[in-house]
TORKOL-288786 format. One record per residue (C-alpha): x, y, z. Coordinates in steps of 0.2 Angstrom, whole numbers, padded with zeros to 4 digits, always signed. Layout:
! residues N
XYZ...
//
This chain:
! residues 1013
+0347+0287-0263+0342+0300-0250+0347+0296-0232+0333+0287-0223+0332+0286-0204+0328+0268-0199+0312+0266-0189+0314+0247-0188+0316+0247-0169+0299+0256-0167+0289+0243-0176+0284+0227-0167+0294+0212-0172+0280+0202-0180+0275+0218-0190+0294+0221-0195+0295+0203-0202+0280+0207-0214+0289+0222-0219+0305+0213-0223+0295+0201-0234+0288+0216-0243+0305+0222-0246+0310+0206-0254+0294+0205-0265+0295+0223-0271+0314+0226-0271+0311+0242-0261+0318+0245-0243+0301+0249-0235+0306+0242-0218+0319+0255-0216+0309+0269-0225+0304+0282-0211+0291+0289-0222+0282+0273-0225+0284+0267-0207+0276+0283-0201+0261+0280-0213+0260+0262-0208+0260+0266-0189+0247+0279-0191+0234+0266-0197+0221+0259-0185+0230+0242-0185+0248+0243-0191+0251+0225-0189+0235+0221-0199+0240+0234-0212+0257+0226-0215+0250+0209-0216+0236+0215-0227+0248+0223-0239+0259+0208-0240+0244+0197-0244+0238+0209-0258+0256+0211-0265+0258+0192-0265+0242+0189-0274+0246+0203-0287+0262+0195-0291+0270+0204-0306+0255+0217-0306+0262+0224-0290+0273+0235-0300+0258+0245-0304+0255+0247-0286+0272+0253-0283+0271+0265-0298+0255+0272-0291+0263+0278-0275+0278+0286-0283+0280+0303-0292+0294+0309-0303+0307+0296-0307+0302+0278-0306+0319+0271-0305+0321+0273-0286+0311+0278-0271+0318+0295-0267+0314+0307-0253+0302+0317-0264+0294+0303-0274+0282+0296-0261+0263+0300-0265+0259+0300-0247+0240+0303-0249+0238+0288-0260+0249+0277-0250+0240+0282-0234+0224+0277-0243+0230+0260-0248+0237+0257-0230+0220+0263-0222+0210+0250-0232+0222+0235-0230+0225+0240-0212+0206+0241-0207+0196+0229-0218+0201+0211-0219+0186+0208-0230+0193+0221-0243+0210+0212-0242+0201+0196-0245+0192+0204-0260+0209+0210-0267+0217+0193-0265+0203+0186-0275+0204+0200-0288+0221+0208-0287+0217+0217-0304+0205+0228-0293+0220+0235-0284+0221+0250-0295+0204+0256-0290+0212+0261-0273+0223+0273-0282+0210+0283-0291+0215+0301-0288+0198+0308-0287+0188+0302-0272+0173+0291-0278+0161+0300-0266+0165+0317-0273+0164+0313-0292+0146+0319-0292+0131+0323-0281+0123+0308-0272+0108+0310-0284+0119+0308-0299+0129+0294-0292+0113+0284-0290+0111+0285-0309+0129+0281-0313+0130+0267-0301+0115+0259-0309+0122+0261-0326+0138+0254-0321+0130+0239-0313+0119+0235-0328+0133+0238-0341+0144+0225-0332+0130+0213-0336+0127+0218-0354+0111+0226-0350+0105+0242-0357+0102+0255-0343+0091+0265-0354+0079+0250-0357+0063+0252-0346+0065+0233-0342+0084+0229-0344+0089+0211-0347+0106+0205-0344+0116+0196-0357+0128+0189-0344+0117+0177-0333+0119+0162-0323+0134+0160-0311+0144+0171-0322+0131+0185-0320+0130+0182-0301+0149+0183-0300+0150+0199-0311+0137+0208-0301+0144+0203-0284+0162+0208-0289+0156+0225-0297+0147+0228-0281+0162+0225-0270+0173+0235-0281+0162+0250-0278+0162+0246-0260+0181+0245-0260+0182+0263-0268+0169+0269-0255+0179+0262-0240+0195+0270-0247+0186+0287-0248+0178+0285-0231+0193+0280-0222+0204+0293-0230+0192+0308-0226+0198+0321-0215+0181+0323-0206+0171+0306-0208+0156+0313-0199+0154+0327-0212+0153+0314-0226+0144+0300-0217+0127+0305-0225+0135+0304-0242+0142+0287-0238+0125+0281-0232+0117+0288-0248+0130+0279-0259+0127+0263-0250+0109+0264-0252+0110+0268-0271+0123+0254-0273+0110+0242-0265+0096+0249-0277+0108+0246-0292+0112+0229-0286+0093+0225-0284+0090+0231-0302+0104+0222-0309+0098+0206-0300+0081+0208-0308+0090+0211-0325+0098+0194-0323+0082+0186-0317+0072+0194-0331+0084+0187-0344+0083+0170-0336+0064+0169-0333+0055+0182-0343+0064+0185-0359+0049+0195-0366+0050+0207-0351+0031+0206-0349+0030+0206-0330+0028+0224-0323+0036+0221-0306+0043+0235-0294+0054+0233-0280+0050+0245-0265+0064+0247-0252+0059+0250-0234+0070+0254-0219+0087+0261-0221+0088+0257-0239+0072+0267-0242+0078+0281-0232+0095+0282-0241+0104+0279-0225+0110+0261-0227+0126+0256-0218+0139+0244-0225+0131+0228-0219+0113+0227-0216+0098+0217-0222+0090+0226-0236+0071+0227-0233+0060+0226-0248+0042+0222-0254+0038+0217-0272+0023+0225-0281+0015+0218-0296+0004+0229-0308-0014+0226-0303-0018+0222-0321-0007+0207-0321-0015+0189-0322-0013+0175-0310+0000+0167-0322+0010+0183-0321+0009+0183-0302+0017+0166-0302+0031+0171-0314+0034+0187-0304+0036+0177-0288+0049+0167-0297+0058+0183-0302+0058+0189-0284+0064+0173-0277+0078+0172-0290+0083+0190-0286+0085+0186-0268+0096+0171-0272+0107+0181-0284+0110+0193-0270+0109+0182-0254+0113+0164-0258+0130+0157-0254+0141+0155-0269+0158+0156-0276+0158+0175-0274+0152+0181-0256+0134+0185-0255+0130+0204-0253+0117+0205-0240+0100+0197-0235+0086+0203-0245+0073+0204-0231+0054+0203-0236+0047+0201-0218+0040+0218-0218+0028+0213-0232+0009+0211-0228+0006+0197-0216+0025+0195-0214+0033+0178-0219+0016+0170-0219+0010+0182-0233+0013+0181-0252+0030+0186-0258+0022+0196-0272+0006+0206-0272-0003+0217-0284-0004+0236-0280-0023+0234-0277-0020+0220-0264-0007+0232-0256-0021+0246-0256-0034+0234-0248-0022+0228-0235-0016+0245-0229-0034+0251-0229-0042+0237-0219-0029+0225-0211-0012+0233-0208-0006+0236-0190+0000+0252-0183+0019+0248-0184+0017+0244-0203+0012+0262-0207+0028+0267-0197+0038+0256-0208+0029+0263-0224+0036+0280-0219+0053+0275-0227+0046+0266-0242+0055+0271-0259+0054+0263-0276+0072+0257-0280+0071+0244-0294+0060+0237-0307+0045+0245-0316+0046+0264-0313+0027+0267-0316+0022+0253-0304+0034+0260-0291+0027+0278-0293+0009+0272-0292+0014+0263-0276+0021+0279-0268+0006+0290-0274-0007+0278-0267+0001+0271-0251+0013+0284-0244-0001+0297-0239-0009+0283-0228+0006+0285-0216+0000+0302-0211-0018+0297-0210-0014+0282-0199-0005+0293-0187-0022+0299-0180-0028+0282-0176-0031+0280-0157-0016+0272-0148-0005+0273-0164+0009+0282-0156+0007+0272-0140+0008+0256-0149+0024+0261-0158+0032+0267-0142+0028+0250-0134+0036+0241-0148+0052+0252-0146+0052+0247-0128+0050+0229-0132+0065+0230-0143+0076+0238-0130+0070+0225-0117+0076+0211-0129+0094+0217-0129+0104+0205-0119+0110+0213-0103+0128+0209-0107+0127+0218-0124+0117+0233-0119+0131+0244-0113+0140+0241-0130+0125+0244-0141+0127+0259-0152+0111+0255-0162+0097+0249-0151+0103+0254-0133+0098+0269-0124+0104+0285-0132+0109+0275-0148+0105+0277-0166+0087+0270-0164+0083+0283-0151+0088+0297-0163+0078+0289-0178+0063+0286-0166+0062+0304-0160+0062+0311-0177+0049+0298-0183+0038+0301-0169+0038+0320-0172+0035+0317-0190+0020+0306-0187+0012+0318-0175+0014+0334-0185+0016+0327-0203-0003+0325-0204-0004+0344-0207+0014+0348-0212+0020+0341-0229+0037+0349-0227+0043+0337-0213+0037+0321-0223+0054+0314-0227+0061+0296-0224+0079+0302-0221+0083+0305-0202+0096+0319-0205+0085+0328-0217+0070+0326-0205+0079+0333-0191+0084+0348-0201+0066+0351-0206+0059+0348-0189+0071+0361-0182+0068+0373-0196+0049+0373-0193+0050+0374-0174+0044+0356-0170+0061+0354-0161+0074+0367-0155+0087+0370-0168+0100+0367-0155+0092+0351-0151+0091+0346-0169+0110+0350-0171+0114+0339-0156+0104+0324-0163+0112+0326-0180+0129+0327-0173+0127+0312-0162+0118+0302-0176+0133+0306-0188+0146+0301-0175+0137+0285-0170+0135+0281-0189+0153+0283-0192+0157+0271-0177+0144+0258-0183+0153+0259-0200+0170+0257-0193+0164+0242-0183+0157+0234-0199+0171+0238-0211+0184+0225-0204+0174+0209-0208+0160+0217-0218+0148+0209-0205+0132+0215-0198+0137+0222-0181+0133+0237-0170+0143+0232-0154+0158+0241-0147+0171+0228-0145+0176+0223-0127+0193+0218-0132+0205+0232-0128+0216+0230-0144+0201+0230-0155+0193+0245-0146+0210+0254-0148+0210+0250-0167+0192+0256-0168+0196+0272-0160+0211+0275-0172+0199+0272-0187+0186+0284-0180+0197+0299-0176+0209+0306-0188+0218+0318-0176+0221+0321-0158+0219+0307-0145+0215+0291-0153+0213+0280-0138+0199+0268-0133+0195+0279-0118+0192+0294-0130+0180+0284-0140+0171+0277-0125+0170+0295-0117+0163+0302-0133+0150+0288-0136+0144+0290-0118+0143+0308-0119+0133+0307-0135+0122+0293-0128+0118+0304-0113+0113+0319-0124+0102+0309-0135+0094+0300-0120+0090+0317-0112+0083+0325-0128+0074+0309-0132+0065+0309-0115+0061+0328-0116+0060+0333-0134+0042+0329-0137+0036+0340-0123+0048+0355-0122+0039+0364-0136+0023+0361-0127+0029+0371-0112+0034+0385-0123+0017+0385-0132+0007+0383-0115+0016+0398-0107+0016+0409-0122+0002+0421-0128-0014+0412-0133-0019+0416-0150-0002+0424-0155+0002+0424-0173+0015+0410-0176+0029+0412-0188+0026+0402-0203+0044+0394-0201+0040+0390-0182+0024+0380-0184+0030+0368-0170+0028+0382-0157+0009+0384-0160-0004+0379-0147-0012+0368-0160+0004+0359-0163+0006+0357-0144-0011+0350-0143-0008+0338-0157+0007+0332-0149-0001+0329-0132-0016+0320-0140-0004+0309-0151+0005+0304-0135-0011+0298-0126-0018+0314-0118-0037+0313-0120-0040+0331-0116-0025+0341-0123-0033+0358-0120-0036+0353-0102-0018+0347-0101-0011+0363-0108-0021+0372-0095-0012+0362-0081+0005+0364-0089+0002+0383-0090-0003+0384-0071+0012+0374-0066+0025+0383-0076+0019+0401-0077+0028+0414-0068+0046+0417-0061+0044+0408-0044+0057+0395-0039+0043+0382-0040+0039+0386-0058+0057+0386-0063+0060+0369-0056+0044+0362-0063+0049+0369-0080+0065+0359-0079+0057+0342-0075+0040+0343-0083+0045+0337-0100+0052+0321-0093+0036+0319-0082+0025+0322-0096+0034+0308-0106+0033+0297-0091+0014+0301-0088+0011+0296-0106+0020+0279-0103+0006+0276-0091-0012+0273-0096-0021+0289-0090-0009+0303-0093-0023+0316-0090-0026+0310-0073-0008+0309-0069-0005+0327-0074-0020+0333-0064-0014+0324-0049+0004+0331-0051-0003+0348-0051-0013+0345-0035+0003+0337-0027+0014+0351-0032+0002+0364-0026+0001+0356-0009+0020+0355-0008+0025+0371-0017+0032+0379-0001+0043+0363+0003+0060+0366-0003+0065+0348-0002+0051+0343-0014+0058+0354-0027+0075+0349-0024+0070+0330-0025+0061+0333-0042+0076+0342-0049+0090+0331-0043+0082+0313-0041+0078+0305-0057+0072+0290-0047+0060+0300-0037+0053+0310-0052+0050+0294-0062+0042+0285-0047+0030+0300-0044+0025+0299-0063+0023+0280-0062+0012+0281-0047+0001+0295-0053-0001+0288-0070-0005+0270-0065-0014+0270-0048-0029+0281-0043-0029+0272-0026-0011+0276-0022-0013+0293-0029-0027+0298-0018-0018+0291-0003-0003+0301-0008-0013+0317-0010-0019+0315+0008-0001+0313+0014+0009+0323+0002+0024+0323+0013+0026+0304+0009+0032+0308-0008+0049+0310+0000+0050+0291+0002+0051+0289-0017+0069+0296-0017+0075+0279-0011+0065+0263-0014+0072+0256+0002+0060+0268+0011+0046+0257+0004+0051+0241+0011+0040+0232+0024+0043+0239+0041+0046+0227+0055+0030+0222+0065+0039+0224+0082+0043+0242+0077+0025+0246+0072+0018+0238+0087+0030+0249+0098+0024+0264+0088+0006+0260+0092+0010+0256+0110+0018+0274+0111+0002+0281+0104-0009+0273+0117+0002+0279+0131+0002+0297+0124-0016+0298+0119-0025+0285+0129-0043+0285+0124-0040+0297+0110-0027+0286+0102-0039+0279+0088-0036+0294+0077-0017+0293+0077-0018+0274+0075-0029+0276+0060-0017+0289+0053-0003+0276+0056-0013+0263+0047-0016+0275+0032+0002+0279+0031+0008+0261+0031-0006+0257+0019+0001+0270+0007+0019+0263+0009+0012+0246+0004+0003+0252-0011+0018+0262-0017+0029+0247-0015+0016+0237-0025+0014+0250-0039+0033+0252-0041+0037+0233-0040+0048+0234-0025+0049+0218-0016+0038+0202-0018+0020+0205-0023+0015+0188-0016+0019+0196+0002+0007+0210+0000-0009+0202+0006+0000+0196+0022+0007+0214+0024-0010+0221+0023-0018+0209+0035-0004+0212+0048-0007+0230+0046-0025+0228+0049-0022+0217+0064-0011+0231+0071-0024+0245+0069-0039+0234+0076-0029+0228+0091-0023+0246+0095-0040+0253+0092-0048+0240+0103-0037+0245+0118-0041+0264+0115-0060+0261+0115-0060+0250+0130-0049+0263+0139-0063+0276+0135-0078+0265+0138-0073+0253+0152-0077+0261+0169-0077+0256+0187-0095+0251+0186-0091+0240+0171-0091+0221+0177-0074+0213+0173-0075+0204+0156-0064+0197+0143-0066+0202+0125-0059+0196+0108-0060+0199+0090-0060+0185+0078-0055+0188+0060-0064+0179+0047-0064+0177+0028-0049+0184+0018-0044+0194+0034-0043+0178+0044-0033+0169+0030-0021+0184+0030-0026+0186+0011-0034+0203+0010-0032+0215-0004-0035+0234-0005-0053+0230-0008-0056+0219+0007-0068+0223+0022-0063+0216+0038-0074+0201+0041-0075+0199+0060-0084+0191+0075-0085+0198+0092-0085+0187+0108-0084+0191+0126-0085+0182+0143-0089+0189+0160-0074+0186+0172-0087+0181+0186-0100+0168+0186-0110+0177+0200-0117+0191+0189-0136+0193+0191-0147+0196+0176-0147+0215+0177-0128+0215+0177-0127+0203+0163-0139+0214+0153-0128+0229+0157-0112+0220+0151-0121+0214+0135-0125+0232+0131-0108+0238+0136-0098+0226+0125-0110+0229+0110-0106+0248+0113-0088+0243+0112-0090+0234+0096-0100+0248+0088-0088+0262+0094-0073+0252+0088-0082+0250+0070-0086+0269+0070-0070+0276+0075-0060+0264+0063-0069+0270+0048-0061+0281+0035-0061+0299+0037-0056+0314+0026-0039+0314+0032-0035+0295+0033-0039+0278+0027-0049+0267+0039-0054+0249+0042-0072+0243+0039-0077+0230+0051-0090+0218+0045-0099+0206+0057-0111+0198+0044-0102+0181+0046-0107+0179+0064-0120+0166+0069-0137+0170+0062-0129+0184+0052-0137+0201+0053-0152+0194+0063-0140+0188+0077-0133+0198+0091-0117+0209+0086-0108+0202+0101-0110+0185+0108-0104+0178+0125-0093+0163+0125-0107+0153+0132-0119+0158+0119-0107+0152+0106-0105+0136+0115-0124+0133+0115-0126+0139+0097-0112+0127+0090-0119+0113+0100-0136+0114+0093-0137+0124+0077-0121+0124+0068-0122+0120+0050-0108+0113+0039-0106+0129+0030-0102+0138+0046-0089+0125+0050-0082+0129+0033-0082+0147+0037-0073+0144+0054-0058+0137+0044-0053+0155+0041-0056+0160+0060-0041+0168+0067-0040+0178+0083-0032+0195+0081-0036+0205+0096-0042+0203+0114-0039+0193+0130-0027+0178+0128-0038+0166+0139-0054+0169+0130-0045+0167+0113-0037+0150+0119-0054+0144+0124-0063+0150+0109-0051+0141+0098-0053+0125+0108-0072+0127+0105-0071+0128+0086-0057+0117+0082-0068+0101+0083-0080+0109+0072-0069+0114+0058-0057+0099+0059-0070+0085+0063-0063+0068+0066-0075+0062+0052-0085+0071+0039-0102+0063+0037-0108+0059+0019-0123+0071+0022-0111+0085+0026-0100+0082+0011-0116+0082+0000-0122+0098+0008-0105+0107+0005-0105+0101-0014-0123+0106-0016-0120+0123-0008-0106+0126-0020-0116+0122-0035-0130+0133-0029-0118+0147-0026-0112+0146-0044-0130+0146-0051-0138+0159-0039-0124+0171-0034-0115+0174-0050-0122+0191-0056-0134+0191-0071-0125+0192-0088-0108+0190-0080-0095+0180-0090-0091+0164-0080-0074+0163-0087-0069+0181-0081-0078+0183-0064-0063+0184-0051-0072+0177-0036-0086+0165-0043-0080+0162-0060-0074+0145-0067-0057+0141-0059-0057+0158-0049-0055+0161-0031-0070+0151-0024-0066+0136-0035-0049+0135-0027-0054+0140-0009-0069+0127-0008-0057+0113-0015-0045+0117-0002-0057+0119+0012-0065+0102+0008-0048+0094+0010-0047+0103+0027-0064+0097+0033-0060+0080+0028-0042+0078+0033-0038+0092+0045-0041+0081+0060-0027+0069+0055-0015+0081+0046-0010+0095+0058-0002+0106+0044-0020+0108+0036-0025+0117+0052-0021+0134+0044-0031+0149+0038-0020+0151+0023-0026+0144+0006-0009+0143-0001-0001+0135+0014-0015+0122+0015-0012+0118-0004+0007+0115-0001+0003+0104+0014-0010+0094+0004+0003+0091-0010+0017+0086+0002+0005+0074+0011-0001+0066-0005-0019+0072-0003-0017+0081-0020-0005+0078-0035+0008+0092-0035+0003+0097-0053-0015+0100-0047-0009+0110-0032+0002+0121-0043-0012+0124-0055-0024+0129-0041-0011+0140-0033-0007+0149-0049-0026+0153-0053-0029+0158-0035-0013+0170-0035-0017+0177-0052-0036+0181-0047-0030+0189-0031-0017+0199-0040-0029+0205-0053-0042+0211-0040-0028+0221-0031-0021+0228-0047-0038+0234-0053-0041+0242-0036-0025+0250-0037-0029+0257-0054-0046+0263-0052-0049+0264-0033-0063+0253-0032-0066+0234-0032-0067+0223-0048-0079+0209-0050-0072+0202-0066-0056+0202-0076-0057+0220-0085-0064+0220-0102-0061+0238-0105-0044+0240-0115-0037+0254-0104-0041+0245-0087-0034+0229-0094-0018+0237-0099-0016+0246-0082-0019+0229-0073-0006+0221-0084+0006+0234-0081+0004+0234-0062+0007+0215-0063+0023+0217-0071+0018+0214-0089+0027+0225-0102+0017+0240-0111+0004+0234-0123+0003+0217-0115-0015+0218-0109-0021+0204-0120-0007+0193-0114-0013+0195-0096-0031+0190-0102-0024+0175-0111-0014+0170-0096-0029+0172-0084-0041+0162-0095-0029+0148-0098-0024+0147-0080-0042+0147-0073-0047+0134-0086-0034+0122-0079-0039+0126-0061-0057+0123-0065-0053+0106-0073-0044+0101-0057-0058+0108-0046-0071+0098-0055-0061+0082-0053-0055+0085-0035-0070+0093-0027-0085+0084-0035-0076+0067-0038-0068+0064-0021
//
């Protein structure tokens, strides 16, 4: 025997123990054979390989001699230096050292062991197309069925047939795993692996139907076709996955045939998927059939045609893209393809088709558990789904007019898209390479236990074994695998975000009307316009004009924008009005074109660029504010810049403006107000901070502006001849409650008081005119201008309304409230909150109104009057034809219902319960619940309705820049409102359902608590 250097010491003790047991079983000194040990240690898991081989040899018993003969050459009497067939032995060790599931199969069926020693790789015996035929023939022959029969029937049926089918399937998988693991370049054959797995699944489906047909339909009368969808339909199936199918019955069949066809389909599923003596293959998933699990398992072809013509949702056409007949009646399957597959390309032109599919993709990503997301190679960012999704979206957009790119297979589609210019050929190559790599990794994750899995292991030892099974040479560490996976994910993510729009830039800046190479159809202007329209741009020609203006030329601005615009266009399309966003971006860019920091931020800060896109595509209100103050876009580089500023700092800033500008300070104060209003709006749009705090922040900002402006106006108008006086501004309504939105006027009352009681009539008259002038000047100077947002002071809630004096003296208020005050005015005073002016007057004014709004007793007459007034308001003030369920202020369960219920509690109990003496609706509700005046559940339902109605009003204002009376009925506006309130894309109707349900509950509480007290 040739001299052999011992490697026992390089093998872990537990592994060495298995090798010595093998020595005893085989009578061959493997444990000390350096060549064998080298091969063993090269496997992904040497310990597992040794154990697996031991299990297989023990199960093979006397048959193990055939195994030993298979890995020898030359003399079979002893294992000499030149006798070891290293490739075959490496093949055997790779399988038993990688797949415990295949070891289990060999232990159950040791006579399948010679399949591992087939000298010609199973994959390369024939082309994948030919292998489909041979696989089907082999599977049917095992069952005694004739592959040439149009409706083959098995002669081996029942449990024997099921076992034979499943074993034959796993024998084929065993050969495939051996070829796959032994390949020098797994990524170069992975498309063949996927095709063989798909054809093997198709063969199993046909074989299962042959068994079912023999058991249930001996006459073979039922013309049933099995259509594969998903990965099976695309011939890109992985080792373990659900096999998505639908069952199609010939339209001429009777109802009795339908029942029998359903039995056949159910039996097929059981043969392949039910638990039994031999492990099941995979789940036959029929959830993609019309109406899903609620729909009939089997439908006729005409029923399919009707469903897809009139009922099917957008995503169902995307699923149909991968449909392929794989088993059963060939003619019925072909008829299905000819009739329904063209609908995929017609459906792609439906309004919102692409947006809906993209929204569904986002929802899938959002559902990935956070702990799994970093390890997901299938569904996570930059994973397999992003490659597939990119290819499918481009196919759906351009396949309407280009039949050459209509293919269900991802790799074939990428090649065609690159060839025809819909995607750069280099980009297509990056996608394909990444896809192949990730498919190999996915397969290697599944092979060990043959379980459905797409997660990279977090266990270090398992990660190392995975890496060793993926890479055949070079570094085979877990670090290398992780680095490669991250790199591919990064490339895919970058391309996925830009690939739809890069050809648009090329077309937009090219020569209009130029002749397009027949092989580069994707670079045409029409293709660019089609792509823009498919992704939600209503005016694609106008959008191309903006793109051309932004990117034409060799300036630094054009160069930077060319880099970032593909991603921005994608983010714009994620919004609800991408055309408006693109125009706004053009205006913003033109105003900042000379600002180097802006270009640098766009190029270097993904957060800033994405935030810009989100603001421009979702909020017309914030966009207009931003276009007035374009430099504020710098805030978007860090969301911390949008956080609410400390009121003391803002007050100090206003004080500084008053010191520097004196009587002219109103303009810079208004600019400060406008700037901080923009900060709040941006925070709201981008979801930074707590949305519940926004009304209070807006109210505080308004207080600040009015307070500062009053000081400036008085500094301008008060002179030496002006009698000394005190002046105060009382906020009313939502401003008084610190509950304003972007839509709110500043409801106010003005009160003054002479400092001297000795003024004669003339002096009093002059003072009255003077304070009126102060109020008028204040209102005028605070109004919005072209350069800044302003505050609209509205004094209509003053005593006697528009018929009463704009400014009343304190004594006039005393007289009026003593003689004329009505219950509704006491109710209005519940919101009265002093915001500016002299402290002494403010204190006396509060002392005057507190007994009115918090009476010691509320007479029955006053209570009846309040209730009557509420009922009249519902009947008379609600606009004609307005939907009472949707009106945000006066509708059922909306703002007024909640506020009047709370205010009635305050009028009744505010005198006794100090906590009710608040201008805040939500605070009063909390106090009422805590004090037992209102059941907690009722208070929570009222608060939820009030908050949701308030949020909806603000969100609509943010979106369209004007106020909303009702919950939007327009789809676009409803969708935008939902997005601004934190709902996911496509959830506009979820907001609608939530609003109607919440306000319905609130109305029920209001009717009981307001009218039945």
